C-alpha distance (Angstrom), angle and dihedral (degrees) to the residues before:
residue distance angle dihedral
M1 . . .
I2 3.82 . .
A3 3.79 90.0 .
Q4 3.79 91.7 54.2
V5 3.81 91.7 49.2
L6 3.82 91.6 51.1
L7 3.79 92.6 48.4
T8 3.79 90.6 47.9
L9 3.81 90.4 51.5
F10 3.80 88.9 53.8
D11 3.81 89.2 53.1
I12 3.80 92.8 48.3
Y13 3.81 90.9 50.3
Y14 3.81 90.0 47.7
Y15 3.80 90.9 55.7
A16 3.81 91.5 44.4
L17 3.81 88.5 55.9
I18 3.80 91.6 49.2
V19 3.81 92.2 50.4
Y20 3.81 91.4 45.7
I21 3.80 91.2 52.0
L22 3.80 92.0 47.7
L23 3.81 90.1 50.8
S24 3.80 88.3 65.6
W25 3.80 88.3 68.8
L26 3.81 92.7 58.6
P27 3.79 119.3 73.8
N28 3.82 113.6 -112.5
A29 3.82 92.4 -6.4
R30 3.80 92.5 121.8
N31 3.81 89.4 54.3
S32 3.81 92.2 61.6
G33 3.79 120.8 96.1
F34 3.78 91.3 -103.1
G35 3.80 91.4 48.1
V36 3.79 92.0 50.9
F37 3.81 90.6 48.9
L38 3.80 91.4 51.4
A39 3.81 90.4 46.6
R40 3.80 90.1 56.0
I41 3.78 92.9 54.2
C42 3.83 100.1 34.4
E43 3.81 105.5 38.2
P44 3.83 96.2 65.3
Y45 3.80 88.5 57.5
L46 3.83 95.7 42.2
E47 3.82 96.5 45.3
P48 3.84 97.8 77.2
F49 3.80 90.6 50.1
R50 3.80 91.3 50.3
R51 3.82 90.4 51.9
F52 3.80 93.2 56.7
I53 3.80 102.9 32.2
P54 3.81 113.9 60.1
P55 3.81 119.6 -150.8
I56 3.77 117.1 -98.1
G57 3.77 102.8 -129.6
M58 3.79 105.2 -51.1
I59 3.81 94.0 -22.5
D60 3.79 121.2 97.0
I61 3.81 108.2 -153.9
S62 3.81 95.2 176.4
P63 3.85 93.2 95.9
I64 3.81 89.4 57.4
V65 3.80 90.5 53.0
A66 3.82 89.8 45.5
I67 3.81 91.2 53.1
I68 3.80 91.7 48.4
A69 3.82 89.8 49.4
L70 3.81 90.2 50.1
R71 3.80 91.0 51.7
F72 3.82 91.0 49.6
A73 3.81 89.6 49.0
K74 3.80 90.4 51.4
A75 3.80 91.3 49.4
G76 3.80 90.7 48.9
L77 3.80 91.6 48.7
Y78 3.79 90.2 48.3
N79 3.81 92.0 52.4
L80 3.80 91.2 46.5
L81 3.80 92.4 49.8
I82 3.80 91.4 47.9
R83 3.81 90.2 54.1
I84 3.80 93.2 46.3
F85 3.80 100.0 45.3
Y86 3.82 103.0 30.8
């Protein structure tokens, strides 16, 4: 039960990151209430990646790396939970 909740939270955060990244393509979307809310929950996670991965031209690839890292973390957590509970 706890394992399923944790894995679901990872999925919800993954989709929040995707939506937050897509909002950057829309003018003034990040200034809306929803955009500000997503910024509060997504920027603390994205900031370390932006510090270490410089943009390539005008394209910031750090969110892609952050999403990949989140997926690896979820897979690692899943494997750990499987070993603990089963």
